[in-house]
VEXDREN-2710 file (C-alpha; in Angstrom, 1 decimal):
% VEXDREN-2710
k/r/px/py/pz
1/MET/-16.9/24.2/-5.0
2/ASP/-19.7/26.0/-3.2
3/ASN/-17.1/27.5/-0.8
4/ILE/-15.0/28.7/-3.7
5/ARG/-18.1/30.4/-5.2
6/LYS/-18.8/32.1/-1.9
7/GLN/-15.3/33.3/-1.4
8/PHE/-15.0/34.6/-5.0
9/PRO/-18.3/36.3/-5.9
10/GLU/-16.8/37.4/-9.3
11/LEU/-17.0/33.7/-10.4
12/ALA/-20.8/34.0/-10.3
13/ASN/-20.6/35.4/-13.8
14/ILE/-19.3/32.1/-15.2
15/ASP/-21.9/30.3/-17.3
16/LYS/-23.8/27.6/-15.4
17/ARG/-23.0/25.0/-18.1
18/ILE/-19.3/25.5/-17.5
19/TRP/-19.9/25.0/-13.7
20/ASN/-21.7/21.8/-14.4
21/LYS/-18.8/20.5/-16.4
22/VAL/-16.4/21.4/-13.6
23/TYR/-18.6/19.6/-11.1
24/GLU/-18.7/16.5/-13.4
25/GLU/-15.0/16.4/-13.8
26/ILE/-14.4/16.8/-10.0
27/HIS/-16.8/14.0/-9.4
28/PHE/-15.0/11.8/-11.9
29/TYR/-11.6/12.4/-10.3
30/HIS/-13.0/11.9/-6.8
31/LEU/-14.5/8.6/-7.9
32/THR/-11.2/7.6/-9.5
33/ALA/-9.2/8.4/-6.3
34/THR/-11.7/6.4/-4.3
35/TYR/-11.3/3.4/-6.6
36/ILE/-7.5/3.5/-6.2
37/LEU/-7.7/3.9/-2.4
38/LEU/-10.1/1.1/-2.0
39/ASP/-8.0/-1.1/-4.3
40/LEU/-5.0/-0.5/-2.0
41/GLN/-7.1/-1.3/1.0
42/GLN/-8.4/-4.6/-0.3
43/SER/-5.3/-5.8/-2.2
44/TYR/-2.7/-4.9/0.4
45/GLU/-4.6/-5.3/3.7
46/ALA/-1.5/-5.6/5.9
47/CYS/0.2/-2.7/4.3
48/TRP/-3.0/-0.6/4.5
49/ARG/-3.3/-1.4/8.2
50/ILE/0.3/-0.2/8.9
51/HIS/-0.3/2.9/6.8
52/MET/-3.6/3.8/8.6
53/THR/-1.9/3.1/12.0
54/LYS/0.7/5.6/11.1
55/ARG/-1.9/8.2/10.1
56/CYS/-3.9/7.6/13.3
57/ALA/-0.6/8.2/15.3
58/GLN/-0.1/11.4/13.4
59/MET/-3.6/12.6/14.2
60/LEU/-3.1/11.8/17.9
61/LEU/0.2/13.8/17.9
62/LYS/-1.5/16.7/16.2
63/TYR/-4.3/16.9/18.9
64/GLU/-1.7/16.3/21.6
65/SER/0.1/19.3/20.4
66/LYS/-3.1/21.3/20.4
67/THR/-3.9/20.2/24.0
68/ILE/-0.4/21.0/25.3
69/THR/-0.6/24.5/23.7
70/GLU/-3.9/25.1/25.4
71/LEU/-2.4/24.1/28.8
72/TYR/0.5/26.4/28.2
73/GLU/-1.8/29.3/27.4
74/THR/-3.7/28.9/30.7
75/GLY/-0.4/28.9/32.6
76/MET/-0.6/25.3/33.7
77/LEU/2.7/24.5/32.0
78/GLY/6.0/26.3/32.3
79/HIS/7.8/27.6/29.2
80/SER/10.7/25.1/29.3
81/VAL/8.3/22.1/29.9
82/TYR/6.1/23.2/27.0
83/SER/9.1/23.7/24.7
84/HIS/10.4/20.3/25.6
85/ILE/7.1/18.5/25.0
86/LEU/6.5/20.3/21.8
87/GLU/10.0/19.3/20.5
88/LEU/9.3/15.7/21.3
89/ILE/6.0/15.9/19.4
90/GLU/7.8/17.5/16.4
91/LYS/10.4/14.8/16.3
92/LYS/7.8/12.0/16.4
93/SER/5.7/13.7/13.8
94/LEU/8.6/14.1/11.4
95/LYS/9.8/10.6/12.0
96/LEU/6.3/9.1/11.2
97/GLU/6.2/11.1/8.0
98/PHE/9.7/10.6/6.6
99/TYR/11.1/7.5/8.2
100/ARG/10.4/3.8/7.4
101/VAL/7.6/2.4/9.5
102/SER/8.3/-1.2/10.6
103/MET/5.9/-4.0/11.3
104/VAL/5.0/-4.7/15.0
105/LYS/6.9/-7.7/16.4
106/GLY/4.9/-11.0/16.1
107/TYR/2.6/-9.5/13.5
108/LEU/1.9/-11.2/10.2
109/THR/4.6/-10.0/7.8
110/ALA/3.8/-11.9/4.6
111/ILE/1.8/-10.1/1.9
112/GLU/-1.5/-11.9/1.2
113/ASN/-1.6/-14.7/-1.4
114/PRO/-2.9/-13.0/-4.6
115/PHE/-5.0/-16.1/-5.4
116/ASP/-6.9/-15.7/-2.2
117/LEU/-7.9/-12.1/-3.1
118/LEU/-9.8/-13.1/-6.2
119/PRO/-13.6/-13.1/-5.8
120/LEU/-13.9/-15.6/-8.7
121/PHE/-12.5/-18.5/-6.6
122/ARG/-13.5/-17.4/-3.1
123/SER/-16.8/-19.4/-2.8
124/LEU/-15.4/-22.6/-4.2
125/PRO/-15.0/-25.7/-2.0
126/ASN/-11.5/-26.1/-0.6
127/LEU/-10.5/-29.0/-2.9
128/GLU/-11.7/-27.1/-6.0
129/LYS/-9.9/-24.0/-4.8
130/THR/-6.7/-25.9/-4.4
131/ARG/-7.0/-27.4/-7.8
132/TRP/-7.5/-24.1/-9.5
133/GLN/-4.7/-22.5/-7.5
134/MET/-2.3/-25.1/-8.9
135/ILE/-3.6/-24.5/-12.4
136/MET/-3.3/-20.7/-12.1
137/LYS/0.2/-20.7/-10.5
138/ALA/2.0/-21.1/-13.8
139/ASN/0.1/-18.1/-15.2
140/HIS/1.1/-15.6/-12.4
141/ARG/3.0/-12.5/-13.7
142/TRP/4.3/-9.1/-12.5
143/PHE/4.2/-6.1/-14.8
144/GLN/6.2/-2.9/-14.6
145/PRO/4.6/0.6/-14.4
146/ASP/3.4/2.0/-17.7
147/GLN/3.9/-1.4/-19.4
148/ILE/1.5/-2.0/-22.3
149/LEU/-0.6/-5.1/-22.0
150/LEU/-2.9/-4.8/-25.1
151/GLU/-2.5/-2.6/-28.2
152/LYS/-5.5/-0.9/-29.7
153/ASP/-7.1/-2.7/-32.7
154/GLN/-4.8/-5.8/-32.3
155/ARG/-5.9/-9.4/-31.9
156/VAL/-5.9/-10.6/-28.4
157/SER/-4.3/-14.0/-27.5
158/THR/-3.9/-13.3/-23.8
159/ALA/-6.3/-11.6/-21.3
160/TYR/-5.2/-10.5/-17.8
161/LEU/-7.0/-11.3/-14.6
162/ILE/-6.0/-8.5/-12.2
163/THR/-5.1/-9.3/-8.6
164/ARG/-3.2/-6.2/-7.4
165/GLY/-2.7/-2.9/-9.1
166/ILE/-4.6/-0.8/-11.7
167/VAL/-4.9/-1.1/-15.5
168/GLU/-5.7/2.1/-17.4
169/CYS/-7.4/2.4/-20.7
170/LYS/-7.9/5.9/-22.3
171/ILE/-10.9/6.4/-24.6
172/ASP/-11.2/9.8/-26.1
173/THR/-8.7/11.1/-23.5
174/MET/-11.0/9.9/-20.6
175/PRO/-9.2/7.2/-18.5
176/ILE/-11.0/4.0/-17.5
177/TYR/-9.5/2.0/-14.7
178/TYR/-9.7/-1.8/-14.1
179/ARG/-8.7/-3.4/-10.8
180/LEU/-8.9/-6.6/-8.7
181/GLY/-11.2/-9.2/-10.3
182/ASN/-11.4/-7.5/-13.7
183/ILE/-10.2/-9.5/-16.8
184/VAL/-9.0/-7.0/-19.4
185/GLY/-9.1/-8.1/-23.0
186/ILE/-11.5/-11.0/-22.2
187/ASP/-14.1/-9.8/-24.8
188/ALA/-11.6/-10.0/-27.6
189/LEU/-10.2/-13.3/-26.4
190/PHE/-13.7/-14.8/-26.2
191/SER/-14.7/-13.7/-29.7
192/GLN/-12.4/-13.3/-32.7
193/ASP/-14.9/-10.8/-34.1
194/PHE/-13.5/-8.2/-31.6
195/LEU/-10.1/-6.6/-31.5
196/ALA/-8.6/-4.9/-28.4
197/HIS/-10.9/-2.0/-27.7
198/ASP/-8.1/0.4/-26.9
199/THR/-4.5/0.4/-25.5
200/TYR/-4.4/-1.0/-22.0
201/ARG/-1.4/-0.2/-19.8
202/VAL/-0.3/-0.6/-16.2
203/SER/-1.2/2.6/-14.2
204/GLY/0.7/4.0/-11.3
205/GLY/2.7/1.2/-9.8
206/LEU/3.4/-2.5/-10.3
207/LEU/0.6/-4.8/-11.5
208/GLU/0.2/-8.4/-10.4
209/ALA/-2.0/-10.5/-12.6
210/TYR/-2.8/-14.0/-14.1
211/CYS/-2.4/-14.5/-17.8
212/ILE/-5.5/-16.1/-19.4
213/ASP/-5.2/-17.7/-22.8
214/GLY/-7.8/-19.4/-24.9
215/ILE/-7.2/-22.9/-23.4
216/LEU/-7.6/-21.6/-19.8
217/LEU/-10.7/-19.5/-20.8
218/ASN/-12.4/-22.7/-22.1
219/GLN/-11.6/-24.4/-18.9
220/PHE/-13.3/-21.6/-17.0
221/LEU/-16.4/-21.8/-19.2
222/LYS/-16.7/-25.6/-18.8
223/ASP/-16.7/-25.3/-15.0
224/GLU/-20.2/-25.0/-13.7
225/ASN/-19.1/-23.0/-10.6
226/LEU/-17.0/-20.5/-12.5
227/ALA/-18.8/-20.1/-15.9
228/PRO/-21.5/-17.7/-14.7
229/SER/-19.0/-15.2/-13.3
230/ILE/-16.8/-15.5/-16.4
231/TYR/-19.7/-15.0/-18.7
232/ARG/-20.8/-12.0/-16.7
233/GLU/-17.3/-10.4/-17.0
234/ILE/-17.3/-11.1/-20.8
235/ALA/-20.8/-9.6/-21.1
236/LEU/-19.8/-6.5/-19.2
237/HIS/-16.8/-5.8/-21.4
238/VAL/-18.7/-6.4/-24.6
239/LEU/-21.6/-4.2/-23.6
240/SER/-19.3/-1.4/-22.3
241/ASN/-17.1/-1.4/-25.3
242/ASN/-19.7/-1.8/-28.0
243/TYR/-23.2/-0.9/-26.8
244/GLU/-22.6/1.8/-24.1
245/THR/-23.8/4.6/-26.4
246/ARG/-26.9/2.7/-27.6
247/LEU/-28.0/1.9/-24.1
248/LYS/-27.1/5.3/-22.7
249/LEU/-25.6/3.8/-19.6
250/ASN/-22.1/4.4/-18.3
251/ARG/-19.7/1.6/-17.3
252/LEU/-20.6/1.7/-13.7
253/GLN/-24.3/1.6/-14.4
254/LEU/-23.8/-1.3/-16.9
255/ARG/-21.9/-3.2/-14.1
256/LEU/-24.8/-2.7/-11.7
257/LEU/-27.2/-3.8/-14.4
258/VAL/-25.3/-7.1/-15.3
259/HIS/-24.5/-7.9/-11.7
260/LYS/-27.9/-7.3/-10.0
261/ARG/-30.7/-6.8/-12.5
262/ALA/-30.3/-8.7/-15.7
263/LYS/-31.6/-12.3/-16.0
264/PHE/-29.0/-14.8/-17.0
265/TYR/-29.8/-17.8/-19.4
266/TRP/-27.2/-20.6/-19.7
267/ASN/-27.4/-24.4/-20.2
268/GLU/-31.1/-24.1/-21.0
269/SER/-32.5/-26.9/-23.3
270/ASP/-35.5/-25.8/-25.5
271/ILE/-36.9/-23.3/-23.0
272/LEU/-39.5/-20.8/-24.2
273/ILE/-39.3/-17.3/-22.6
274/GLN/-41.7/-14.4/-22.9
275/LEU/-40.2/-10.9/-23.4
276/LYS/-42.2/-7.7/-22.8
277/GLU/-42.4/-4.8/-25.1
278/ASN/-39.0/-2.9/-25.4
279/GLN/-37.3/-5.7/-23.3
280/ARG/-33.7/-6.2/-24.2
281/LEU/-32.1/-9.5/-25.1
282/PHE/-28.3/-9.7/-25.3
283/ILE/-27.1/-12.9/-27.0
284/LEU/-23.5/-13.6/-25.8
285/ALA/-23.0/-17.1/-27.2
286/GLY/-25.0/-19.6/-29.4
287/TYR/-28.2/-18.5/-30.9
288/VAL/-32.0/-18.0/-30.1
289/THR/-35.1/-18.5/-32.2
290/HIS/-37.8/-15.8/-32.3
291/LEU/-41.3/-17.3/-32.9
292/PHE/-43.3/-14.6/-34.7
293/ASN/-46.5/-15.1/-36.8
294/GLY/-45.7/-18.7/-37.5
295/GLN/-42.2/-17.9/-38.6
296/ASN/-38.9/-18.8/-36.9
297/ASN/-36.3/-16.0/-37.0
298/LYS/-32.8/-17.0/-35.9
299/TYR/-30.6/-14.6/-34.1
300/GLU/-26.9/-15.5/-33.8
301/SER/-24.4/-14.2/-31.2
302/ILE/-23.0/-11.7/-30.5
303/GLN/-25.8/-9.1/-30.7
304/LEU/-28.2/-6.9/-28.7
305/GLN/-31.9/-7.1/-29.7
306/ILE/-34.6/-4.7/-28.5
307/PHE/-38.1/-6.0/-29.4
308/ASP/-40.9/-3.4/-30.2
309/THR/-43.6/-5.8/-29.2
310/GLU/-44.0/-8.8/-26.8
311/ALA/-41.9/-11.7/-28.1
312/GLU/-41.6/-15.4/-27.7
313/ILE/-37.9/-16.6/-27.7
314/LEU/-36.8/-20.2/-27.8
315/LEU/-33.5/-20.9/-26.1
316/ASN/-31.4/-24.0/-26.6
317/SER/-28.4/-25.7/-25.0
318/SER/-25.9/-23.4/-26.9
319/THR/-27.5/-20.2/-25.7
320/VAL/-25.8/-17.8/-23.3
321/ALA/-27.9/-14.6/-23.0
322/TYR/-29.1/-11.8/-20.7
323/SER/-32.4/-10.0/-20.7
324/TRP/-33.6/-6.9/-18.9
325/THR/-36.3/-4.2/-19.0
326/ASP/-36.5/-0.4/-19.1
327/GLU/-37.1/-0.5/-15.3
328/ASP/-33.9/-2.4/-14.8
329/GLU/-32.0/0.3/-16.6
330/ASP/-33.7/3.1/-14.6
331/PHE/-32.8/1.3/-11.4
332/SER/-29.1/1.2/-12.5
333/ILE/-29.1/4.9/-13.3
334/LYS/-30.7/5.9/-10.0
335/ASP/-28.8/3.5/-7.8
336/THR/-25.3/3.8/-9.2
337/ASN/-22.9/3.1/-6.3
338/PRO/-19.1/2.7/-6.6
339/THR/-19.3/-0.1/-4.0
340/VAL/-20.7/-2.5/-6.7
341/HIS/-17.2/-2.2/-8.2
342/PHE/-15.5/-2.1/-4.8
343/PRO/-17.6/-4.3/-2.5
344/LEU/-16.2/-2.9/0.8
345/GLN/-18.2/-1.6/3.7
346/THR/-15.7/1.2/4.5
347/TYR/-16.5/3.3/1.4
348/ASP/-18.7/5.7/3.3
349/LEU/-16.1/6.1/6.1
350/LEU/-13.3/7.4/3.9
351/SER/-12.3/11.0/4.3
352/ASN/-9.3/13.1/3.4
353/ASP/-8.9/14.1/7.0
354/LEU/-8.5/10.4/7.9
355/LEU/-6.1/9.6/5.1
356/TYR/-4.0/12.8/5.1
357/PRO/-4.2/14.5/8.5
358/GLY/-2.0/17.5/9.0
359/TYR/1.3/17.2/10.9
360/LEU/3.7/19.7/12.3
361/SER/6.5/20.4/9.9
362/GLN/8.2/23.3/11.7
363/VAL/8.5/24.5/15.3
364/THR/5.3/26.4/16.2
365/GLN/5.5/30.0/17.4
366/PHE/4.9/30.2/21.1
367/PRO/1.4/31.6/21.8
368/LYS/0.7/34.4/24.2
369/ARG/-0.1/33.2/27.7
370/GLN/-3.3/34.3/29.4
371/ARG/-1.5/34.5/32.8
372/SER/2.2/34.4/33.7
373/GLU/2.3/32.2/36.8
374/SER/2.9/28.4/36.3
375/LEU/1.3/25.7/38.2
376/LEU/4.1/23.3/37.3
377/ASP/7.8/23.7/38.0
378/ASP/9.8/24.6/34.9
379/GLY/12.5/22.2/36.1
380/ILE/10.6/19.0/35.5
381/HIS/12.7/16.1/34.2
382/SER/12.2/14.8/30.6
383/SER/11.7/11.3/32.0
384/ASP/8.5/12.5/33.7
385/VAL/7.1/13.9/30.5
END
């Protein structure tokens, strides 16, 4: 954008507010593209490795062409040798771009098991993981591009745990994307007080997911190893879909808040907690009791409470809740990072040059040589090249 403004000075007259909107939109689309690329990298590791090998080969051919041209310009290569090498590079470049790339012999050819990709089950002991894999197997489904999963304002009887692919939800024309590990529709499945927040459809290509009904959701919530992660996913969807405006945090910031800053209360029996002034308490399930001036005020789920003064809150065995402070929200705003959604170490290494290097699509014009004599014989055989 800065380069565009330098090259076209007449654009300096455009209102700064409009420029800021353009910047914001560019940032959003860049973030979305990054999400999709990282999803492909994590969900289809073998395919990604082949694709990146292909791109690296294209880059090497590109720089080989440049080096050969420089040698020709200095007179170190004869014209016919230069033409022949350049033709070979052209053919290889076009073949890499337009022909099917095959797997190297002896390399793993099977696509990764979708169950193994899910962070939800990754840390479980092997026996538990095997048990859940058998349970989930019957719920595995494929969905076609643009297929609608959930209709806006409809009751939800099935949520979808994504393993591969992208699910899109448009709110006020602004698309929101869900990917590996997200469970779309889980808030409305968990509580009958909610309907589908919007229409959710498969975006781009095929979607691979596990269908979650009420029975399976209850099994998740009764499992001590899985329940915290499932409650966190439910909390994130409820907060994003119902309290985003009130909290003035976007979805990425809310994810960071719930994952890294908020305190989680679950399976607590008659525990008294102290909340500071303006501290938030999000009650996801059960109820809590607010002890105030000798009175007991009961707060039922699902709701978000912000207390004006310090408060004593009594939890019980039915309570599932989160609490956080102003400082936690400030941290989430300042430290927003896409890798909380895509926990991959390669995020900072991605670049357009790496993903889409240029390649030669037509025979290059012969450059002018700096000197006419050749240090190599023009009659060199192709087998020597």
